[in-house]
Chimera marker file (.cmm) of the C-alpha trace (Angstrom):
<marker_set name="trace">
<marker id="1" x="-1.011" y="-32.039" z="-64.937" r="1" g="1" b="0" radius="0.5"/>
<marker id="2" x="0.913" y="-29.087" z="-65.246" r="1" g="1" b="0" radius="0.5"/>
<marker id="3" x="-0.866" y="-26.960" z="-62.920" r="1" g="1" b="0" radius="0.5"/>
<marker id="4" x="0.027" y="-29.091" z="-60.137" r="1" g="1" b="0" radius="0.5"/>
<marker id="5" x="3.470" y="-29.344" z="-61.128" r="1" g="1" b="0" radius="0.5"/>
<marker id="6" x="3.537" y="-25.434" z="-60.672" r="1" g="1" b="0" radius="0.5"/>
<marker id="7" x="2.052" y="-25.440" z="-57.739" r="1" g="1" b="0" radius="0.5"/>
<marker id="8" x="4.525" y="-27.736" z="-56.077" r="1" g="1" b="0" radius="0.5"/>
<marker id="9" x="7.568" y="-26.130" z="-57.516" r="1" g="1" b="0" radius="0.5"/>
<marker id="10" x="5.810" y="-22.578" z="-55.898" r="1" g="1" b="0" radius="0.5"/>
<marker id="11" x="5.288" y="-24.672" z="-52.372" r="1" g="1" b="0" radius="0.5"/>
<marker id="12" x="8.899" y="-25.519" z="-52.834" r="1" g="1" b="0" radius="0.5"/>
<marker id="13" x="10.083" y="-22.221" z="-53.543" r="1" g="1" b="0" radius="0.5"/>
<marker id="14" x="7.678" y="-20.619" z="-50.323" r="1" g="1" b="0" radius="0.5"/>
<marker id="15" x="9.287" y="-23.111" z="-48.097" r="1" g="1" b="0" radius="0.5"/>
<marker id="16" x="12.754" y="-21.810" z="-49.642" r="1" g="1" b="0" radius="0.5"/>
<marker id="17" x="12.101" y="-18.116" z="-49.047" r="1" g="1" b="0" radius="0.5"/>
<marker id="18" x="10.557" y="-18.751" z="-45.979" r="1" g="1" b="0" radius="0.5"/>
<marker id="19" x="13.731" y="-20.376" z="-44.546" r="1" g="1" b="0" radius="0.5"/>
<marker id="20" x="15.721" y="-17.620" z="-45.250" r="1" g="1" b="0" radius="0.5"/>
<marker id="21" x="16.164" y="-14.609" z="-42.941" r="1" g="1" b="0" radius="0.5"/>
<marker id="22" x="17.352" y="-13.360" z="-39.587" r="1" g="1" b="0" radius="0.5"/>
<marker id="23" x="18.080" y="-16.487" z="-36.176" r="1" g="1" b="0" radius="0.5"/>
<marker id="24" x="18.826" y="-16.132" z="-32.996" r="1" g="1" b="0" radius="0.5"/>
<marker id="25" x="21.127" y="-18.348" z="-32.498" r="1" g="1" b="0" radius="0.5"/>
<marker id="26" x="22.009" y="-20.280" z="-29.090" r="1" g="1" b="0" radius="0.5"/>
<marker id="27" x="23.680" y="-23.133" z="-27.504" r="1" g="1" b="0" radius="0.5"/>
<marker id="28" x="22.652" y="-26.479" z="-25.891" r="1" g="1" b="0" radius="0.5"/>
<marker id="29" x="25.221" y="-29.007" z="-24.986" r="1" g="1" b="0" radius="0.5"/>
<marker id="30" x="28.176" y="-27.548" z="-27.487" r="1" g="1" b="0" radius="0.5"/>
<marker id="31" x="25.565" y="-27.386" z="-30.482" r="1" g="1" b="0" radius="0.5"/>
<marker id="32" x="24.460" y="-24.573" z="-32.090" r="1" g="1" b="0" radius="0.5"/>
<marker id="33" x="20.585" y="-23.947" z="-32.934" r="1" g="1" b="0" radius="0.5"/>
<marker id="34" x="18.559" y="-21.402" z="-34.441" r="1" g="1" b="0" radius="0.5"/>
<marker id="35" x="14.914" y="-19.874" z="-34.187" r="1" g="1" b="0" radius="0.5"/>
<marker id="36" x="13.422" y="-17.451" z="-36.438" r="1" g="1" b="0" radius="0.5"/>
<marker id="37" x="14.073" y="-14.127" z="-34.600" r="1" g="1" b="0" radius="0.5"/>
<marker id="38" x="10.413" y="-13.164" z="-35.128" r="1" g="1" b="0" radius="0.5"/>
<marker id="39" x="9.676" y="-15.602" z="-33.180" r="1" g="1" b="0" radius="0.5"/>
<marker id="40" x="11.770" y="-14.550" z="-30.214" r="1" g="1" b="0" radius="0.5"/>
<marker id="41" x="9.813" y="-11.606" z="-27.671" r="1" g="1" b="0" radius="0.5"/>
<marker id="42" x="12.791" y="-11.582" z="-25.234" r="1" g="1" b="0" radius="0.5"/>
<marker id="43" x="15.695" y="-12.614" z="-23.353" r="1" g="1" b="0" radius="0.5"/>
<marker id="44" x="15.723" y="-12.623" z="-20.014" r="1" g="1" b="0" radius="0.5"/>
<marker id="45" x="17.964" y="-14.016" z="-17.063" r="1" g="1" b="0" radius="0.5"/>
<marker id="46" x="17.162" y="-17.408" z="-15.862" r="1" g="1" b="0" radius="0.5"/>
<marker id="47" x="14.607" y="-16.580" z="-12.868" r="1" g="1" b="0" radius="0.5"/>
<marker id="48" x="12.621" y="-18.278" z="-10.279" r="1" g="1" b="0" radius="0.5"/>
<marker id="49" x="10.492" y="-20.752" z="-11.948" r="1" g="1" b="0" radius="0.5"/>
<marker id="50" x="7.636" y="-22.378" z="-10.341" r="1" g="1" b="0" radius="0.5"/>
<marker id="51" x="7.022" y="-25.888" z="-10.802" r="1" g="1" b="0" radius="0.5"/>
<marker id="52" x="3.757" y="-27.292" z="-12.148" r="1" g="1" b="0" radius="0.5"/>
<marker id="53" x="2.426" y="-30.929" z="-10.482" r="1" g="1" b="0" radius="0.5"/>
<marker id="54" x="1.893" y="-33.743" z="-13.064" r="1" g="1" b="0" radius="0.5"/>
<marker id="55" x="3.808" y="-32.166" z="-16.173" r="1" g="1" b="0" radius="0.5"/>
<marker id="56" x="6.536" y="-33.926" z="-18.258" r="1" g="1" b="0" radius="0.5"/>
<marker id="57" x="10.272" y="-33.480" z="-16.796" r="1" g="1" b="0" radius="0.5"/>
<marker id="58" x="11.142" y="-31.121" z="-19.526" r="1" g="1" b="0" radius="0.5"/>
<marker id="59" x="8.292" y="-28.822" z="-18.493" r="1" g="1" b="0" radius="0.5"/>
<marker id="60" x="10.124" y="-26.806" z="-15.823" r="1" g="1" b="0" radius="0.5"/>
<marker id="61" x="6.815" y="-24.803" z="-14.645" r="1" g="1" b="0" radius="0.5"/>
<marker id="62" x="6.078" y="-21.237" z="-15.203" r="1" g="1" b="0" radius="0.5"/>
<marker id="63" x="7.348" y="-17.667" z="-14.337" r="1" g="1" b="0" radius="0.5"/>
<marker id="64" x="5.656" y="-14.413" z="-13.690" r="1" g="1" b="0" radius="0.5"/>
<marker id="65" x="7.007" y="-12.069" z="-16.262" r="1" g="1" b="0" radius="0.5"/>
<marker id="66" x="5.698" y="-8.522" z="-15.754" r="1" g="1" b="0" radius="0.5"/>
<marker id="67" x="2.346" y="-9.772" z="-14.562" r="1" g="1" b="0" radius="0.5"/>
<marker id="68" x="2.088" y="-12.393" z="-17.070" r="1" g="1" b="0" radius="0.5"/>
<marker id="69" x="2.437" y="-16.148" z="-16.624" r="1" g="1" b="0" radius="0.5"/>
<marker id="70" x="4.627" y="-17.904" z="-18.734" r="1" g="1" b="0" radius="0.5"/>
<marker id="71" x="5.169" y="-21.558" z="-19.241" r="1" g="1" b="0" radius="0.5"/>
<marker id="72" x="8.617" y="-23.248" z="-19.324" r="1" g="1" b="0" radius="0.5"/>
<marker id="73" x="10.324" y="-25.936" z="-21.201" r="1" g="1" b="0" radius="0.5"/>
<marker id="74" x="14.232" y="-27.079" z="-20.575" r="1" g="1" b="0" radius="0.5"/>
<marker id="75" x="15.204" y="-27.553" z="-24.393" r="1" g="1" b="0" radius="0.5"/>
<marker id="76" x="17.922" y="-30.019" z="-23.046" r="1" g="1" b="0" radius="0.5"/>
<marker id="77" x="15.253" y="-32.122" z="-21.454" r="1" g="1" b="0" radius="0.5"/>
<marker id="78" x="12.862" y="-31.910" z="-24.448" r="1" g="1" b="0" radius="0.5"/>
<marker id="79" x="15.644" y="-33.072" z="-26.396" r="1" g="1" b="0" radius="0.5"/>
<marker id="80" x="16.688" y="-35.959" z="-24.061" r="1" g="1" b="0" radius="0.5"/>
<marker id="81" x="20.113" y="-33.876" z="-23.266" r="1" g="1" b="0" radius="0.5"/>
<marker id="82" x="21.904" y="-34.485" z="-20.151" r="1" g="1" b="0" radius="0.5"/>
<marker id="83" x="20.896" y="-32.141" z="-17.157" r="1" g="1" b="0" radius="0.5"/>
<marker id="84" x="23.224" y="-29.877" z="-16.002" r="1" g="1" b="0" radius="0.5"/>
<marker id="85" x="23.584" y="-26.999" z="-13.688" r="1" g="1" b="0" radius="0.5"/>
<marker id="86" x="22.733" y="-23.341" z="-14.841" r="1" g="1" b="0" radius="0.5"/>
<marker id="87" x="25.473" y="-21.225" z="-15.201" r="1" g="1" b="0" radius="0.5"/>
<marker id="88" x="26.046" y="-17.236" z="-15.297" r="1" g="1" b="0" radius="0.5"/>
<marker id="89" x="25.376" y="-17.886" z="-19.622" r="1" g="1" b="0" radius="0.5"/>
<marker id="90" x="22.029" y="-20.135" z="-18.696" r="1" g="1" b="0" radius="0.5"/>
<marker id="91" x="18.917" y="-17.826" z="-20.147" r="1" g="1" b="0" radius="0.5"/>
<marker id="92" x="14.994" y="-18.314" z="-21.080" r="1" g="1" b="0" radius="0.5"/>
<marker id="93" x="14.299" y="-17.144" z="-24.165" r="1" g="1" b="0" radius="0.5"/>
<marker id="94" x="10.775" y="-15.673" z="-24.655" r="1" g="1" b="0" radius="0.5"/>
<marker id="95" x="9.302" y="-17.001" z="-27.512" r="1" g="1" b="0" radius="0.5"/>
<marker id="96" x="5.538" y="-17.006" z="-29.105" r="1" g="1" b="0" radius="0.5"/>
<marker id="97" x="4.582" y="-19.873" z="-30.739" r="1" g="1" b="0" radius="0.5"/>
<marker id="98" x="1.190" y="-20.623" z="-32.870" r="1" g="1" b="0" radius="0.5"/>
<marker id="99" x="-1.074" y="-23.628" z="-32.579" r="1" g="1" b="0" radius="0.5"/>
<marker id="100" x="-4.175" y="-24.523" z="-32.955" r="1" g="1" b="0" radius="0.5"/>
<marker id="101" x="-5.367" y="-21.001" z="-34.546" r="1" g="1" b="0" radius="0.5"/>
<marker id="102" x="-4.102" y="-19.393" z="-31.322" r="1" g="1" b="0" radius="0.5"/>
<marker id="103" x="-0.474" y="-17.683" z="-29.895" r="1" g="1" b="0" radius="0.5"/>
<marker id="104" x="0.964" y="-18.692" z="-26.826" r="1" g="1" b="0" radius="0.5"/>
<marker id="105" x="3.891" y="-17.209" z="-24.976" r="1" g="1" b="0" radius="0.5"/>
<marker id="106" x="6.641" y="-19.770" z="-23.920" r="1" g="1" b="0" radius="0.5"/>
<marker id="107" x="10.155" y="-19.572" z="-22.334" r="1" g="1" b="0" radius="0.5"/>
<marker id="108" x="13.185" y="-21.983" z="-23.366" r="1" g="1" b="0" radius="0.5"/>
<marker id="109" x="15.660" y="-22.391" z="-21.061" r="1" g="1" b="0" radius="0.5"/>
<marker id="110" x="18.892" y="-22.798" z="-23.017" r="1" g="1" b="0" radius="0.5"/>
<marker id="111" x="22.471" y="-23.001" z="-21.966" r="1" g="1" b="0" radius="0.5"/>
<marker id="112" x="23.485" y="-19.693" z="-23.936" r="1" g="1" b="0" radius="0.5"/>
<marker id="113" x="22.425" y="-17.061" z="-26.451" r="1" g="1" b="0" radius="0.5"/>
<marker id="114" x="25.243" y="-16.794" z="-29.174" r="1" g="1" b="0" radius="0.5"/>
<marker id="115" x="24.202" y="-13.939" z="-31.877" r="1" g="1" b="0" radius="0.5"/>
<marker id="116" x="21.941" y="-12.940" z="-34.370" r="1" g="1" b="0" radius="0.5"/>
<marker id="117" x="22.535" y="-14.275" z="-37.987" r="1" g="1" b="0" radius="0.5"/>
<marker id="118" x="20.853" y="-13.243" z="-41.234" r="1" g="1" b="0" radius="0.5"/>
<marker id="119" x="21.201" y="-16.597" z="-43.010" r="1" g="1" b="0" radius="0.5"/>
<marker id="120" x="20.624" y="-16.525" z="-47.181" r="1" g="1" b="0" radius="0.5"/>
<marker id="121" x="18.269" y="-19.603" z="-48.602" r="1" g="1" b="0" radius="0.5"/>
<marker id="122" x="21.845" y="-20.805" z="-50.473" r="1" g="1" b="0" radius="0.5"/>
<marker id="123" x="23.387" y="-21.266" z="-46.672" r="1" g="1" b="0" radius="0.5"/>
<marker id="124" x="20.166" y="-23.458" z="-45.807" r="1" g="1" b="0" radius="0.5"/>
<marker id="125" x="20.320" y="-27.224" z="-46.627" r="1" g="1" b="0" radius="0.5"/>
<marker id="126" x="17.558" y="-29.771" z="-45.922" r="1" g="1" b="0" radius="0.5"/>
<marker id="127" x="17.213" y="-31.892" z="-43.073" r="1" g="1" b="0" radius="0.5"/>
<marker id="128" x="18.873" y="-35.108" z="-43.718" r="1" g="1" b="0" radius="0.5"/>
<marker id="129" x="16.934" y="-38.508" z="-43.130" r="1" g="1" b="0" radius="0.5"/>
<marker id="130" x="17.617" y="-40.226" z="-40.208" r="1" g="1" b="0" radius="0.5"/>
<marker id="131" x="15.363" y="-42.963" z="-40.886" r="1" g="1" b="0" radius="0.5"/>
<marker id="132" x="11.796" y="-43.222" z="-40.063" r="1" g="1" b="0" radius="0.5"/>
<marker id="133" x="11.959" y="-43.832" z="-36.437" r="1" g="1" b="0" radius="0.5"/>
<marker id="134" x="13.292" y="-40.127" z="-35.766" r="1" g="1" b="0" radius="0.5"/>
<marker id="135" x="11.095" y="-37.028" z="-36.071" r="1" g="1" b="0" radius="0.5"/>
<marker id="136" x="12.748" y="-34.363" z="-37.087" r="1" g="1" b="0" radius="0.5"/>
<marker id="137" x="9.187" y="-32.437" z="-38.227" r="1" g="1" b="0" radius="0.5"/>
<marker id="138" x="10.776" y="-29.346" z="-35.874" r="1" g="1" b="0" radius="0.5"/>
<marker id="139" x="13.797" y="-28.734" z="-38.059" r="1" g="1" b="0" radius="0.5"/>
<marker id="140" x="13.363" y="-25.945" z="-40.781" r="1" g="1" b="0" radius="0.5"/>
<marker id="141" x="16.899" y="-26.851" z="-41.842" r="1" g="1" b="0" radius="0.5"/>
<marker id="142" x="20.747" y="-26.933" z="-41.732" r="1" g="1" b="0" radius="0.5"/>
<marker id="143" x="22.310" y="-23.645" z="-42.079" r="1" g="1" b="0" radius="0.5"/>
<marker id="144" x="26.377" y="-23.908" z="-42.939" r="1" g="1" b="0" radius="0.5"/>
<marker id="145" x="27.749" y="-20.838" z="-41.417" r="1" g="1" b="0" radius="0.5"/>
<marker id="146" x="31.545" y="-20.893" z="-42.026" r="1" g="1" b="0" radius="0.5"/>
<marker id="147" x="33.276" y="-24.287" z="-40.965" r="1" g="1" b="0" radius="0.5"/>
<marker id="148" x="30.110" y="-25.071" z="-38.617" r="1" g="1" b="0" radius="0.5"/>
<marker id="149" x="26.367" y="-26.278" z="-38.911" r="1" g="1" b="0" radius="0.5"/>
<marker id="150" x="23.473" y="-24.555" z="-37.116" r="1" g="1" b="0" radius="0.5"/>
<marker id="151" x="20.335" y="-26.747" z="-36.388" r="1" g="1" b="0" radius="0.5"/>
<marker id="152" x="17.202" y="-24.132" z="-37.541" r="1" g="1" b="0" radius="0.5"/>
<marker id="153" x="14.085" y="-25.214" z="-35.614" r="1" g="1" b="0" radius="0.5"/>
<marker id="154" x="10.648" y="-24.547" z="-36.259" r="1" g="1" b="0" radius="0.5"/>
<marker id="155" x="9.733" y="-23.230" z="-32.860" r="1" g="1" b="0" radius="0.5"/>
<marker id="156" x="5.987" y="-23.880" z="-33.403" r="1" g="1" b="0" radius="0.5"/>
<marker id="157" x="6.527" y="-27.674" z="-34.123" r="1" g="1" b="0" radius="0.5"/>
<marker id="158" x="9.206" y="-28.371" z="-30.929" r="1" g="1" b="0" radius="0.5"/>
<marker id="159" x="6.120" y="-29.160" z="-28.965" r="1" g="1" b="0" radius="0.5"/>
<marker id="160" x="3.293" y="-31.346" z="-29.301" r="1" g="1" b="0" radius="0.5"/>
<marker id="161" x="-0.008" y="-30.558" z="-29.603" r="1" g="1" b="0" radius="0.5"/>
<marker id="162" x="-0.473" y="-32.554" z="-26.546" r="1" g="1" b="0" radius="0.5"/>
<marker id="163" x="2.023" y="-30.891" z="-24.559" r="1" g="1" b="0" radius="0.5"/>
<marker id="164" x="1.112" y="-27.266" z="-26.006" r="1" g="1" b="0" radius="0.5"/>
<marker id="165" x="-2.239" y="-28.255" z="-23.964" r="1" g="1" b="0" radius="0.5"/>
<marker id="166" x="-0.429" y="-28.641" z="-20.815" r="1" g="1" b="0" radius="0.5"/>
<marker id="167" x="1.743" y="-25.809" z="-21.424" r="1" g="1" b="0" radius="0.5"/>
<marker id="168" x="-1.657" y="-23.738" z="-21.679" r="1" g="1" b="0" radius="0.5"/>
<marker id="169" x="-3.280" y="-25.068" z="-18.814" r="1" g="1" b="0" radius="0.5"/>
<marker id="170" x="0.163" y="-24.777" z="-16.737" r="1" g="1" b="0" radius="0.5"/>
<marker id="171" x="-0.224" y="-20.965" z="-17.696" r="1" g="1" b="0" radius="0.5"/>
<marker id="172" x="-3.828" y="-19.956" z="-16.447" r="1" g="1" b="0" radius="0.5"/>
<link id1="1" id2="2" r="1" g="1" b="0" radius="0.2"/>
<link id1="2" id2="3" r="1" g="1" b="0" radius="0.2"/>
<link id1="3" id2="4" r="1" g="1" b="0" radius="0.2"/>
<link id1="4" id2="5" r="1" g="1" b="0" radius="0.2"/>
<link id1="5" id2="6" r="1" g="1" b="0" radius="0.2"/>
<link id1="6" id2="7" r="1" g="1" b="0" radius="0.2"/>
<link id1="7" id2="8" r="1" g="1" b="0" radius="0.2"/>
<link id1="8" id2="9" r="1" g="1" b="0" radius="0.2"/>
<link id1="9" id2="10" r="1" g="1" b="0" radius="0.2"/>
<link id1="10" id2="11" r="1" g="1" b="0" radius="0.2"/>
<link id1="11" id2="12" r="1" g="1" b="0" radius="0.2"/>
<link id1="12" id2="13" r="1" g="1" b="0" radius="0.2"/>
<link id1="13" id2="14" r="1" g="1" b="0" radius="0.2"/>
<link id1="14" id2="15" r="1" g="1" b="0" radius="0.2"/>
<link id1="15" id2="16" r="1" g="1" b="0" radius="0.2"/>
<link id1="16" id2="17" r="1" g="1" b="0" radius="0.2"/>
<link id1="17" id2="18" r="1" g="1" b="0" radius="0.2"/>
<link id1="18" id2="19" r="1" g="1" b="0" radius="0.2"/>
<link id1="19" id2="20" r="1" g="1" b="0" radius="0.2"/>
<link id1="20" id2="21" r="1" g="1" b="0" radius="0.2"/>
<link id1="21" id2="22" r="1" g="1" b="0" radius="0.2"/>
<link id1="22" id2="23" r="1" g="1" b="0" radius="0.2"/>
<link id1="23" id2="24" r="1" g="1" b="0" radius="0.2"/>
<link id1="24" id2="25" r="1" g="1" b="0" radius="0.2"/>
<link id1="25" id2="26" r="1" g="1" b="0" radius="0.2"/>
<link id1="26" id2="27" r="1" g="1" b="0" radius="0.2"/>
<link id1="27" id2="28" r="1" g="1" b="0" radius="0.2"/>
<link id1="28" id2="29" r="1" g="1" b="0" radius="0.2"/>
<link id1="29" id2="30" r="1" g="1" b="0" radius="0.2"/>
<link id1="30" id2="31" r="1" g="1" b="0" radius="0.2"/>
<link id1="31" id2="32" r="1" g="1" b="0" radius="0.2"/>
<link id1="32" id2="33" r="1" g="1" b="0" radius="0.2"/>
<link id1="33" id2="34" r="1" g="1" b="0" radius="0.2"/>
<link id1="34" id2="35" r="1" g="1" b="0" radius="0.2"/>
<link id1="35" id2="36" r="1" g="1" b="0" radius="0.2"/>
<link id1="36" id2="37" r="1" g="1" b="0" radius="0.2"/>
<link id1="37" id2="38" r="1" g="1" b="0" radius="0.2"/>
<link id1="38" id2="39" r="1" g="1" b="0" radius="0.2"/>
<link id1="39" id2="40" r="1" g="1" b="0" radius="0.2"/>
<link id1="40" id2="41" r="1" g="1" b="0" radius="0.2"/>
<link id1="41" id2="42" r="1" g="1" b="0" radius="0.2"/>
<link id1="42" id2="43" r="1" g="1" b="0" radius="0.2"/>
<link id1="43" id2="44" r="1" g="1" b="0" radius="0.2"/>
<link id1="44" id2="45" r="1" g="1" b="0" radius="0.2"/>
<link id1="45" id2="46" r="1" g="1" b="0" radius="0.2"/>
<link id1="46" id2="47" r="1" g="1" b="0" radius="0.2"/>
<link id1="47" id2="48" r="1" g="1" b="0" radius="0.2"/>
<link id1="48" id2="49" r="1" g="1" b="0" radius="0.2"/>
<link id1="49" id2="50" r="1" g="1" b="0" radius="0.2"/>
<link id1="50" id2="51" r="1" g="1" b="0" radius="0.2"/>
<link id1="51" id2="52" r="1" g="1" b="0" radius="0.2"/>
<link id1="52" id2="53" r="1" g="1" b="0" radius="0.2"/>
<link id1="53" id2="54" r="1" g="1" b="0" radius="0.2"/>
<link id1="54" id2="55" r="1" g="1" b="0" radius="0.2"/>
<link id1="55" id2="56" r="1" g="1" b="0" radius="0.2"/>
<link id1="56" id2="57" r="1" g="1" b="0" radius="0.2"/>
<link id1="57" id2="58" r="1" g="1" b="0" radius="0.2"/>
<link id1="58" id2="59" r="1" g="1" b="0" radius="0.2"/>
<link id1="59" id2="60" r="1" g="1" b="0" radius="0.2"/>
<link id1="60" id2="61" r="1" g="1" b="0" radius="0.2"/>
<link id1="61" id2="62" r="1" g="1" b="0" radius="0.2"/>
<link id1="62" id2="63" r="1" g="1" b="0" radius="0.2"/>
<link id1="63" id2="64" r="1" g="1" b="0" radius="0.2"/>
<link id1="64" id2="65" r="1" g="1" b="0" radius="0.2"/>
<link id1="65" id2="66" r="1" g="1" b="0" radius="0.2"/>
<link id1="66" id2="67" r="1" g="1" b="0" radius="0.2"/>
<link id1="67" id2="68" r="1" g="1" b="0" radius="0.2"/>
<link id1="68" id2="69" r="1" g="1" b="0" radius="0.2"/>
<link id1="69" id2="70" r="1" g="1" b="0" radius="0.2"/>
<link id1="70" id2="71" r="1" g="1" b="0" radius="0.2"/>
<link id1="71" id2="72" r="1" g="1" b="0" radius="0.2"/>
<link id1="72" id2="73" r="1" g="1" b="0" radius="0.2"/>
<link id1="73" id2="74" r="1" g="1" b="0" radius="0.2"/>
<link id1="74" id2="75" r="1" g="1" b="0" radius="0.2"/>
<link id1="75" id2="76" r="1" g="1" b="0" radius="0.2"/>
<link id1="76" id2="77" r="1" g="1" b="0" radius="0.2"/>
<link id1="77" id2="78" r="1" g="1" b="0" radius="0.2"/>
<link id1="78" id2="79" r="1" g="1" b="0" radius="0.2"/>
<link id1="79" id2="80" r="1" g="1" b="0" radius="0.2"/>
<link id1="80" id2="81" r="1" g="1" b="0" radius="0.2"/>
<link id1="81" id2="82" r="1" g="1" b="0" radius="0.2"/>
<link id1="82" id2="83" r="1" g="1" b="0" radius="0.2"/>
<link id1="83" id2="84" r="1" g="1" b="0" radius="0.2"/>
<link id1="84" id2="85" r="1" g="1" b="0" radius="0.2"/>
<link id1="85" id2="86" r="1" g="1" b="0" radius="0.2"/>
<link id1="86" id2="87" r="1" g="1" b="0" radius="0.2"/>
<link id1="87" id2="88" r="1" g="1" b="0" radius="0.2"/>
<link id1="88" id2="89" r="1" g="1" b="0" radius="0.2"/>
<link id1="89" id2="90" r="1" g="1" b="0" radius="0.2"/>
<link id1="90" id2="91" r="1" g="1" b="0" radius="0.2"/>
<link id1="91" id2="92" r="1" g="1" b="0" radius="0.2"/>
<link id1="92" id2="93" r="1" g="1" b="0" radius="0.2"/>
<link id1="93" id2="94" r="1" g="1" b="0" radius="0.2"/>
<link id1="94" id2="95" r="1" g="1" b="0" radius="0.2"/>
<link id1="95" id2="96" r="1" g="1" b="0" radius="0.2"/>
<link id1="96" id2="97" r="1" g="1" b="0" radius="0.2"/>
<link id1="97" id2="98" r="1" g="1" b="0" radius="0.2"/>
<link id1="98" id2="99" r="1" g="1" b="0" radius="0.2"/>
<link id1="99" id2="100" r="1" g="1" b="0" radius="0.2"/>
<link id1="100" id2="101" r="1" g="1" b="0" radius="0.2"/>
<link id1="101" id2="102" r="1" g="1" b="0" radius="0.2"/>
<link id1="102" id2="103" r="1" g="1" b="0" radius="0.2"/>
<link id1="103" id2="104" r="1" g="1" b="0" radius="0.2"/>
<link id1="104" id2="105" r="1" g="1" b="0" radius="0.2"/>
<link id1="105" id2="106" r="1" g="1" b="0" radius="0.2"/>
<link id1="106" id2="107" r="1" g="1" b="0" radius="0.2"/>
<link id1="107" id2="108" r="1" g="1" b="0" radius="0.2"/>
<link id1="108" id2="109" r="1" g="1" b="0" radius="0.2"/>
<link id1="109" id2="110" r="1" g="1" b="0" radius="0.2"/>
<link id1="110" id2="111" r="1" g="1" b="0" radius="0.2"/>
<link id1="111" id2="112" r="1" g="1" b="0" radius="0.2"/>
<link id1="112" id2="113" r="1" g="1" b="0" radius="0.2"/>
<link id1="113" id2="114" r="1" g="1" b="0" radius="0.2"/>
<link id1="114" id2="115" r="1" g="1" b="0" radius="0.2"/>
<link id1="115" id2="116" r="1" g="1" b="0" radius="0.2"/>
<link id1="116" id2="117" r="1" g="1" b="0" radius="0.2"/>
<link id1="117" id2="118" r="1" g="1" b="0" radius="0.2"/>
<link id1="118" id2="119" r="1" g="1" b="0" radius="0.2"/>
<link id1="119" id2="120" r="1" g="1" b="0" radius="0.2"/>
<link id1="120" id2="121" r="1" g="1" b="0" radius="0.2"/>
<link id1="121" id2="122" r="1" g="1" b="0" radius="0.2"/>
<link id1="122" id2="123" r="1" g="1" b="0" radius="0.2"/>
<link id1="123" id2="124" r="1" g="1" b="0" radius="0.2"/>
<link id1="124" id2="125" r="1" g="1" b="0" radius="0.2"/>
<link id1="125" id2="126" r="1" g="1" b="0" radius="0.2"/>
<link id1="126" id2="127" r="1" g="1" b="0" radius="0.2"/>
<link id1="127" id2="128" r="1" g="1" b="0" radius="0.2"/>
<link id1="128" id2="129" r="1" g="1" b="0" radius="0.2"/>
<link id1="129" id2="130" r="1" g="1" b="0" radius="0.2"/>
<link id1="130" id2="131" r="1" g="1" b="0" radius="0.2"/>
<link id1="131" id2="132" r="1" g="1" b="0" radius="0.2"/>
<link id1="132" id2="133" r="1" g="1" b="0" radius="0.2"/>
<link id1="133" id2="134" r="1" g="1" b="0" radius="0.2"/>
<link id1="134" id2="135" r="1" g="1" b="0" radius="0.2"/>
<link id1="135" id2="136" r="1" g="1" b="0" radius="0.2"/>
<link id1="136" id2="137" r="1" g="1" b="0" radius="0.2"/>
<link id1="137" id2="138" r="1" g="1" b="0" radius="0.2"/>
<link id1="138" id2="139" r="1" g="1" b="0" radius="0.2"/>
<link id1="139" id2="140" r="1" g="1" b="0" radius="0.2"/>
<link id1="140" id2="141" r="1" g="1" b="0" radius="0.2"/>
<link id1="141" id2="142" r="1" g="1" b="0" radius="0.2"/>
<link id1="142" id2="143" r="1" g="1" b="0" radius="0.2"/>
<link id1="143" id2="144" r="1" g="1" b="0" radius="0.2"/>
<link id1="144" id2="145" r="1" g="1" b="0" radius="0.2"/>
<link id1="145" id2="146" r="1" g="1" b="0" radius="0.2"/>
<link id1="146" id2="147" r="1" g="1" b="0" radius="0.2"/>
<link id1="147" id2="148" r="1" g="1" b="0" radius="0.2"/>
<link id1="148" id2="149" r="1" g="1" b="0" radius="0.2"/>
<link id1="149" id2="150" r="1" g="1" b="0" radius="0.2"/>
<link id1="150" id2="151" r="1" g="1" b="0" radius="0.2"/>
<link id1="151" id2="152" r="1" g="1" b="0" radius="0.2"/>
<link id1="152" id2="153" r="1" g="1" b="0" radius="0.2"/>
<link id1="153" id2="154" r="1" g="1" b="0" radius="0.2"/>
<link id1="154" id2="155" r="1" g="1" b="0" radius="0.2"/>
<link id1="155" id2="156" r="1" g="1" b="0" radius="0.2"/>
<link id1="156" id2="157" r="1" g="1" b="0" radius="0.2"/>
<link id1="157" id2="158" r="1" g="1" b="0" radius="0.2"/>
<link id1="158" id2="159" r="1" g="1" b="0" radius="0.2"/>
<link id1="159" id2="160" r="1" g="1" b="0" radius="0.2"/>
<link id1="160" id2="161" r="1" g="1" b="0" radius="0.2"/>
<link id1="161" id2="162" r="1" g="1" b="0" radius="0.2"/>
<link id1="162" id2="163" r="1" g="1" b="0" radius="0.2"/>
<link id1="163" id2="164" r="1" g="1" b="0" radius="0.2"/>
<link id1="164" id2="165" r="1" g="1" b="0" radius="0.2"/>
<link id1="165" id2="166" r="1" g="1" b="0" radius="0.2"/>
<link id1="166" id2="167" r="1" g="1" b="0" radius="0.2"/>
<link id1="167" id2="168" r="1" g="1" b="0" radius="0.2"/>
<link id1="168" id2="169" r="1" g="1" b="0" radius="0.2"/>
<link id1="169" id2="170" r="1" g="1" b="0" radius="0.2"/>
<link id1="170" id2="171" r="1" g="1" b="0" radius="0.2"/>
<link id1="171" id2="172" r="1" g="1" b="0" radius="0.2"/>
</marker_set>
């Protein structure tokens, strides 16, 4: 019994430590989000996105990035936010997501990139409960920075497995 309690404490501590670190922050609909900097491969300006038939609306299509076909997701639409026209600050964050034992590159369209922040464990709170009907598994936690709150995303969990399969197929 005591060994099980120690394992639970260790898992909790490991989770807390794993959330601490550097995050690339970006804006979507006036709110600030963050992704672990180690998941970010590059930030590029908005470029021509080739639509892929029979994909969900939030999957914008694919881009050719230096000879690599990368699927692109509009994070606003994925999160059920209003569609807006792109601006000169709209960009694509190319991320590496892990799923099913392999990694794929995925671009996410965001309103603007803000900055890289080093977020300490003491600044991160657990995701509040919004009721059982709302899936928040993709949120690592809430970072309290000054008077603002930044939503820290687990980019590996933002997309569901079936969507990742569609993205992988679109990139082939």
